[in-house]
N, C-alpha and C positions, 0 to 999 in steps of 0.2 A: 230549342233553347229553353232552359229551365227558368221558371219565374223566380224573382229575388225572394229571399227569406224575410226581408224587412225593407219597406220602401215608403218614401214620401212623394206625393205628386201635387204640384201647384200649391204648395204650402205658403200661406201668408200669415204674418204676425206683426202687430204694431206694438211698440213700446212707448206708450203715451202718444205724442204727436209724431214720433219718428217711426217710419216703416223699417222693421228689422229684416223681415224676409218678404220677398215680393215674387212669388212663383218659384219656390225651391223644389227641384226634383232631385231625389237621391235614392239609389237602389243598392242594397247590400246583398251580395250573393252568398250562398252557403259556403262556409269554410274559407272565405276570402278575407284577407287582412288588409284593411285600408286605413288611411289617415285622413283627418279633416283639418285643413290648414287655413288660417286667416288671421287678420290683425286682431289685437286686443279690442274688444268692444264690437266685433263683427257679429257676434251671436253664436259662437261655436258651442259653448256650454248649454245655451238655450236649445239649440238644435238637438243636442244629445238628449236633453230632457224630453223633448217632443218625441224622439225616436223611442225612448224608454217607456213612454206612456205616462210620465209624471205630470205633464201639462198638455193642454190642447191648443192647437193653432186656431187662429181666427177663421181660416178658410183652408181648403185643400183636403187631401186624403192621406191617411196613414194606414198601410196594409201590412199585416203580419201573417205568415203562413200558419195555419192552425196547428196548435201543439208546440209552437216555438217558445222556448224559455229564454229570457233576457236577463243578464246580470249587468248592473250599472255601478261604476265606482266614480263618485263625484270628486271635484277638486278638494273639498274639505269633508271627508267622511266622518261620521260619528260612530263610535264604538260603544255598544251597549252590552249589558249582562255582567255577571260576576267575574267571569274569566273570559279571555279572548276566545277560548273554545266555545263558550256559550254564544258569542257573537258569530263565530264562523259557522255554527250549525243553525243559526236562527232563520236562515232562508231555506232550510230543508235538507242541507247536505248531511250525509251520515257521519257519525263521529270519526270513523277511521279515515274517511277522505279529508275531512276538515283538519284532523291532526297531521296528516301527511302534507297537506298544503301549507299549514302553518310552519311545520318543521322545514319544509323546502325553502321558505322565506326566512329561516333562522329564528323562529319564535317558539318559545316554550308554551304549549297549549294551555298550561295551568296558570300562566301569568295573569295577574289581575288586569281587568279591562280598564281600570281607571289609572290616571297618571302616566299615560303613554306619551313618548316623545312624538314629534311629527313624523319621523321615519318609521317608528313602530306602528303608529296609526295607519300609515299608508300600507305597510306590509300586511297587517291584519285584514284590512279592507280588500286588498288584492287576493289574499289567500281565501277569504270567504267567497269571492267571485269565482275563482277557479275550482274550489271545492264543490260548487253547485253544478259543475259540468254543464254549463248552459249551451244553447245553440248560438247565441249572440252575446258578445261581451263588449260593453261600451266603456271606454276608459278616458277620463278627463284629467290631463296632465299627470299620468301615473308615475312619472319619474321624479316629481317634486319631492324633496326631502329624502330620497333614496340615495344611498352611497353607490359607487360604481359597481361594486360586487352584487348588490341587490338588484341593480338594473340588469346585470347579466343573467341573474336568476329569472327575472321577469321576461327577458327575451327568450330564454329557454322554455318557460311555461307557455308563452304565446305560440312558439313554434310547435310545441307538442300538443297543444289543445286542438280539439276538433271544431271549436267555435269559430264562427265568423267574428271579426273584430273591427271596430271603428274606434280610432285612437286620436285624441287631441293632444298634441305635444309640441314643444319647441325644440326638443332634443334631436338634432339632425342625425347623429350617429345611431341613436336608438331607432328612429324611423327608417333609416336606410337598411337596417338589419331585419326589420320585421314586416315591412309593408309590401303589398303587391299591387295596390291601387291607391290613387290620391284623389281627394275631393277638395276643391278650392272654393271657399266661401268669400265672395268679393262682390261688392255692389248689390247686395241683397239676394244674390243668386248663387247657385253652386255649379261649378264646372267639373268635369271628370277626366282624369288621366288614367288610362289602362296600363299603368306601369308603376313600379315602386318609387319611393321618394328620391332615389338617386337621380332620377330624370326630371324631378319636379321643377327645379329652378330654371333649367334651360327652357322647359315648356312654358313657364310663366313669362320669361323674358320675351319669347316669341309673341305671346298673346299681348303683352303690354306694348310691344313695338307696333303691332297691328292697331291697338287701341289709340296709340299716340298719332298714328297716321290718319286714322278716322277722325280724331278730334281736330287735327289740323285742317282737314277738308271741311268739317262742320264749321269751324271758326271762319274759314274763308267764305263759305256760303253765307254765314250770318252777316259778315261784313258787306257782301254784295247786296243781300236783301235789305239791310239797314239803309244802304245808299239809295236803293230803289224806293224805300218807304219815304225817305226824306224828300224825294222829288215830287211827292203829291199823291199818296195812295187814296186820299179822301175823294179826289176827283174821279177815281175809277173804282169806287168802293164796291159797287155791285158786281162789276166784271172781275175784280181781283180779290174778292173776299177769301177765296181758297188760298191765294198766295200770302195774304195777311195772316191767316191762321197758321200757315207753315212757318212764318217768321216767329210768331209767338211760341210755337212748339219748339223751334230751334233754341230760342232764348231759355225756355224752361229746361230743355235737355242740358244746355250748357251750365245753367245754374245748379242743376242736380250734380253734374260732374264736379263743379267747383266745391260744392258742399261736401261731397263724398271724399274728395281728395284732401285728406288730412294733412298732407305734406310730410316732410321728414322732420325729425327733431333737429332743432338748430342749437347744438350744444358744442362746447369746446372744452379742452383740458389745458391747464396751465401748470407746468412743473415747478413754478415758483422759483425761489432762489436755488442755486445749484448746491447740492450736498457735496460732502467730501467724497472721494473715490470709494472709500469703504462705507457701506451702509450698516452692516452688522457682521461681526465675526464671532462665531460660537465655537467653543472648545470643550469637549468632554461633557456635554450636557446630559444630565440625568434628572428625571422627575417621576415621582410616584405620589399617589394619594392613598394613604393606608397601604393595603397589600396590592393595590392595583398599580402596576408599573406602566407609565406612559412612554418614557424615553430612557434609554440606557446608552451612555457614552457616545453621544452624537456630536459631530463637528461639521461646520459648513462656513462658507464665506460668501456674503452677498455684496456685490459691488453695484455702483451707480448704473442704472439702466438695465439691470437684470430683471427677468420676469420669472418668478419662482412659483410653481404650482405645488400645492400640498394635497395629497390624495390619501384615501384609506377608508376603511369601513366606518360607519357611524359609531361614535363612542371611542374611536382609536386615539383621540387627542389632537385632532388637527387644529382646533381653535387654541388649545393649550400651547401647541408648538408656535403659533403666531405670537402669542403673548410672551413666550420665552424669548423669541428672536427679537422682539421689540423692547425687551427690558421691562415689560409690564408685570411679569411674574418671575419671582426668584427661583432658580433651579435648586435642586437638592445637592447637586455637585456640578462642577464645571463653571464656566463663566461666559458672559456675552459682553463684547465691546461694541458700543454703538458709534457710528460716525458723527461728523459734525454737521450743524445746520440742517437737521432733519425736520421737515414739516409733514406730518402724517395725517392722512384722511382715512377713516375706517368706515366701511359700509357693512353693517351687521345683518346676517341672514335672518335673525329673529325679528327684525324691524322693531326692536324694543325701544328705539329712540322715538318712535311715533306714538304719541298718546292718542287713543281712539277718539277722544272728545275734542281734540284740537282741530281747527279748520286748516285747510291748505295754506291760507294766508298766514296763520299763526306759525306754521312750520317754516315757511320761507322767510318770514320777518319776525323772528323771536323777540326782537327789541321794540317791535311796533313800527308804525309808519307805513309808507307805501313803497319804499325803496329796498332793493336787495343789493348788497355789495358783491358784485360778481367779479372775482379776481381783481379786486381793488377799484373797480369802476361801478358807480351807482347805476342801477337799472330799475325801471318801474316793475313792481311785482306782477302786474298783468302781462307785460311783455315777456318777462322771464318765464312765467308759467306757460305761456303760449309756446315758448321754445321747446317745452317738454310735453306738448300736445294736450295741455289742460286749457279748458275754456274759462273765460272770465267768471262765468256763473258758478263754476266749481270751486272758486276760491273761498266761498262761504260754506262749503260742505264740510262735515266732520270726516276725519280720516276713516272712521269705521264704515262709511258708506262706499269707500273705494274698493275696487277689485284688487286682487293680488298684484297684477301687473302694474296698476296705477300706483299702488303703494311703493313698489320698487322704483318706478319712475320718479316719485316724489323724493325718495331717499337719494337717488342719483342727483336730482336737482339741487338738493341742499348740500350734498357733499361736493359737487363739482363747482359750486360757487366759490369754494376756497382754493387758493393756490396751494398745491402740495407736491413735494418731490418724492414722497413715498405714499403709494395708494394700496390699501388692503381691502380686497373684495372677498367677503365671506358668502359663498353661494349667491353670486349676483344674478344668475340667469333664471332663477325661479320665477315663473309666471310671466316672463317677458315674451312678447311675440317675436317672430323671426326677423322682422324689419328692424325692431329696436335692438335685437341682438347683433345684427349686421353692423348697425351704426356704432354700437358700443365696441365691437371688435375693431372697427376701423379707427376709432378714437384711441383705443388702448395701443394699437399697433404704432400709432404716430406719437404716443406719449413719451416724453423724454425722461421722465422720472423712473423710479423703481416700482415694480408691481409685485405684490404678494397675493396669490390667488388661491382660495380654497373653493373647489368646485367638484361637482359630480358630472359635469358636462364634458364628455371626452373630446368632442369636436372643438369646443371652446378652448380647452387646454392645448390641444394639438396645434391650433392656429396661433396661440400666443406665447406659450411657455418656452423659455430658454433652458430650464431645468425643472425636474419634477422630483419632489421628496415624497416617498411612500412610507406610511406608518401602518404596521400590521396589527396593532392593538395589543401586542405582547411586550412592547418596549423596543422592538427593532425599528430602525429607520434607515432608509437607503436613499441616496440622491443619484439621479441619472440625468445626463444631458438630454434635452429634448422634451417632448410632450408625453402624453399617456401611452401611445402606441410604442414609443421608444422605451418607456419604463417597463411595460409588460414584456417586450421582446428581450430585454437585457436582464430581467429578473423573473424568469418563469417560476411559478409556484410560490412567489413571495407571500401572497395573501392566503395560502391554503390553510394555515392554522386558524385564521379568523373567519373562514367561509362557512356558510350553511347554518350552523346551530349557535345560538347565543350561549356563551359560557354562563354557568350558573353564577348568581351573585356571590361575590367574595364574602366570606364570613366576616362580619365586623370584628374589629379588635376587641378583645374582652375588656369590659370596663375595669378600671383599677379598683380592686376590692380589698377590703381590710381582712385581717386574719379571721375575723368572725363570720365573713360572708364568702368563704372559699367555694363558690359554685359558679356555673355558667351565668352570664348576664341574661336578662329577659330576652333580648333580641337573639342571642345565640341559642337559647333553649327553644325559642319559637322556630328558628331556622332549622334546628335539628328535627323537630317534629314535622315540619314541612317536607324535609328530605326523606324522612321515614315513610310518609304518605306517598310521596312521588315514587320512591324505589319499590314500594309494595304494589303500586298500580302499573308500573311500566311493563312487567312481563306479560300481563293480559293484553295490553295495548299492542305490544310487539307481536304477540301470538295472532292477533287479528290481521295484522299486515302480513305476517308469514303465511297465514292460511290463504290469503288472497294470492300471494306469490306461488303457492303450491298448486294452483290451478294450471295443468299442463297446457291448456289452450289460451291462457291469458296473453302471452306475447303475440301469438298469431292474431288474436282477436283485437287486442288493444295494446300495441307496443308502447305508446305514450304512457298508458296507465301502468304497464309493467315497470317502465323506467321510474315513474313517480313513486311507486311503492318501494322499489329498490333503494332509492335515495332516502325515502322516509325511514326505512328500516335502518340504514346506516346512521342517519341522524339520531334516531331513537337510541341506538346502541351507544353512540358517543355521549348523548345526554345522560344515559344511565351510568356510564363509566364515570363521568364528571361528578354526578350526584353522589355516587358511592365514595369517591375520593374525598369530597367535601364532608360527607357524613363521618367518614373515618377520622378525619382531622378533628372535627368537633367532638366526636366521641372520645378520642384520646385526650383532648383537653379536659373534658368533663371528668374522666377517670383520674387524671393527674390532680385536678383540684380536690376531688374527693380524698385522694391519698394524703394531701397536705393537711386535711382536717384530722 
């Protein structure tokens, strides 16, 4: 049996007074793809950092096979350099491989590294990791902020990579597709399942049933020992000191179990007053921002109790669609008729409603005092926070100190205090652990109001949606009954136009100019120069990839690399064609303006 490529043995680590790991063993074999599952706060991210060598444990051993290279993508990666290509090559990856990886994730290698969205940041960080062709890749919540199409690209990259992988994620569909082994971090230790995530939940249920039976036996034994002690242990102290120590140990064990059992969130939903049967009816909606078309001639009808999912690539206009349907944004054409008696609660993916310096208590009681009005009934803020697994001591902490999952729970706590018959959830699953996701799904399944859901979590959509609206980023929108799998099966190829490579930025509309200044605007002129530089550089870059593909032994030696180069070449050709088309448009505009002079 071969030794593992990366392993921890008897690892211990304390976080202040709390023991985070107490004898963790974990072994990752070469080319094995595994997941690390556990509740928020269990220490999954910390364990990845120990494995990557970024931090040291208080005790125990970390062993790495000599020569092993490790790539680590944290939950919140930082992108450095002038361009994203600079960042992708900063770990030693050659230019051609970094460019291929960036293009596979739909990114222009020459894009500036500053001002990226959350999804773009994630894709660049993942591209850098795969471009380095590591022996081990550690991924912490890699699907956060990725759209569904980018997640499918990530799945393909993992499947084709030669690297062993350890992945922390809450995305069930993703884990079921890519994993061969599961590690479960619970009660400060790690258990191992030699099967993919599809068998994880059944395995956990068996373990928890065994633990519950053991706890029942321990409680019964404690009760018997307590009775014995009350009858006069002091008279038999010398003879029964061992039994007394056993009782004290039982008490300590039970106390530890009670402290570790955080319990389930105790939350509920109230659909408030009943809305009219019609929630929203849209006819012939169209919307564009400048030359960028979001929606063309789309119609739908949302009735009370419907659960509508909205899917599509990042930037396709999903949030814009929600605002159009709720009457918060006026369409360019068409109309929206809203129903009566609508009470809407909105949970925003950006968490913009949470000020970093506010305390948890400030968020839950914005008007001051110690009471939260929970669906019309006052409740003490300490008790309400506890329902969402927050400790009383955390109420004085600033929001900036919370983890991503805790911030999402705080948003849920504030939003669910209000009675609402329409609930809009914009990427609600980011950073939530699976236990919280299960509870949220159960609550929403029983919710009597109307749900509008923007999500990249395919399993979450499949469990909840009664219909799915897909946006392809070019103005097309299609609605299909059912969830994500139903949409894909009934609309094959719908997203092909938006897949792989980012479209070049649309040229800004020329500034209104007087007859004396008949020339391109500064922005247009700069964009024209950028395109000329890009077009001049592309042939050499394509030639590098073509040279790699010309190797007659490449496919036999590295089929995954052959496929990656092929896709990179296709993407580069598409990028070059789009750049040439945009350059031609700007050049024609420049010539026309010169002719007017």
